Residue, then its C-alpha position, 0 to 999 in steps of 0.5 A: m467508467i471507473k471500471p476501464i480505469l480500475g481495469l488498465t491502473l491494474a495492468a500498468l501495475l502488474y506490468t509494473a510488478a513484472a519489470a520491478n527487482e527484488t530488492g532481497e532487502k529488509d525495508a520495503k521497496v515503495t513506488l507510486v503508479y498512479e496519480h488521478a485527482l478525482p474530478n467528482v470530489p473536489g481538492k482529493s485524489i486517487k494515490g495508488i503505491l505499490v509496496e515490495y516487500g523482499p524476504g523478510g521484508f518490512s516497513p517500519g511501524h507508521r501513520h498516514p496522513t489524517s485525511a488518507f482512507i486507504y484501500a489494500t490488497v496483497l498482489e503476491g505473497a502475505i504480509r504481516s498486518q497491524v492497525n492501530d491496536g487490532p490484531v495483528k494478521v496474515y493476509k493472502a494474495g487477493e485479500n485486502f484490508s483498510e486503513m480509515p483517516g488517522d489511523r497507524h499501521g504498527v507491523s507492516a511486513n512479509a509474512s514468510k522469510t524466503k518468498p518475495a511480497k506484494l501490495l497495492a495499497v490505494f489512497v484517497v487524499d488531498s491532492s496538495q498531500k505529497e508525503l504519505t508515509f509518517p515515522l510512528k513517534k516512539 
């Protein structure tokens, strides 16, 4: 049952990604591409977030809601990422990583200065949670 839904979601995401304009800005462009309540987990939803980085683009250090489990897949290009105090890693198209509830995302950036990069972040989060990103306090 879930595979057809994910297939349709991925097709819609790829269409959205292909139609999106490259921003060319340093800040990442973040778009909610789907949101569904989980029928077998009351109070939880799955939310798909497309993050598009122009060449040299990045997201400032941030954290996510403490109810959020995140599974991220690089769709295009390469992404530099650091979760908590772990090493900074580069993930290429087709590779993925996860973030546990309460994790800090200190580095989230395009690894290239000349090519765009795209990431799909899938959140399992409290349905009532509207904000998905909070800046890190200095």
